[in-house]
C-alpha positions in Angstrom: 98.7 5.2 91.2 99.8 8.8 91.4 103.4 9.6 90.3 104.9 11.8 93.0 107.7 13.1 90.8 111.3 13.1 91.7 113.0 12.3 94.9 116.5 13.4 95.8 118.8 13.2 98.8 121.8 15.4 99.8 124.5 14.3 102.2 127.0 16.8 103.6 130.0 16.5 105.9 131.8 19.6 107.2 134.1 20.6 110.0 136.2 23.4 111.2 137.8 25.3 114.0 136.6 28.4 116.0 139.5 30.2 117.7 137.0 32.8 119.2 135.7 30.1 121.6 139.0 28.5 122.5 142.4 27.5 121.0 141.3 23.9 120.5 137.6 24.4 119.6 136.6 22.2 116.7 133.3 20.9 115.2 132.2 18.1 112.8 128.8 18.3 111.2 126.9 15.6 109.4 123.7 16.4 107.4 121.1 14.4 105.4 118.5 16.3 103.4 115.8 14.4 101.4 113.5 16.3 99.1 110.5 15.3 97.1 108.6 17.0 94.3 104.9 16.3 95.1 103.5 18.1 92.0 104.9 20.4 89.3 104.3 23.3 91.7 104.8 21.8 95.2 107.9 20.3 96.8 108.8 19.2 100.3 112.3 19.2 101.8 113.5 18.0 105.2 117.0 18.4 106.8 118.6 16.7 109.8 122.0 17.8 111.0 124.2 16.4 113.8 127.1 18.4 115.1 129.9 17.1 117.4 131.9 19.7 119.3 135.3 19.3 120.9 137.4 21.7 123.0 134.7 24.3 123.4 134.3 23.9 127.2 130.5 23.4 127.0 128.1 21.6 124.6 129.4 18.3 123.3 126.8 17.7 120.5 123.7 19.2 119.0 120.9 18.1 116.6 118.9 20.3 114.2 115.8 19.4 112.3 114.2 21.6 109.6 111.4 21.2 107.1 110.5 23.4 104.1 107.5 23.4 101.7 108.2 25.2 98.4 105.3 26.4 96.2 106.2 27.8 92.8 103.9 29.5 90.3 
């Protein structure tokens, strides 16, 4: 069976305020990002983030999904 190399996962939690939107505008963001080294020269990374907004007078939440393939030589 082929050895696919290393597998890692990053978890992030962040939050903050944005006074340019409103006096009580706040956000909380959760992110998970697994990555796998497929070969010595090829890696794949995915990232999913969920943001929760409060006090901005509009959007309550948002999700983001990204993928990246990295080739080194």
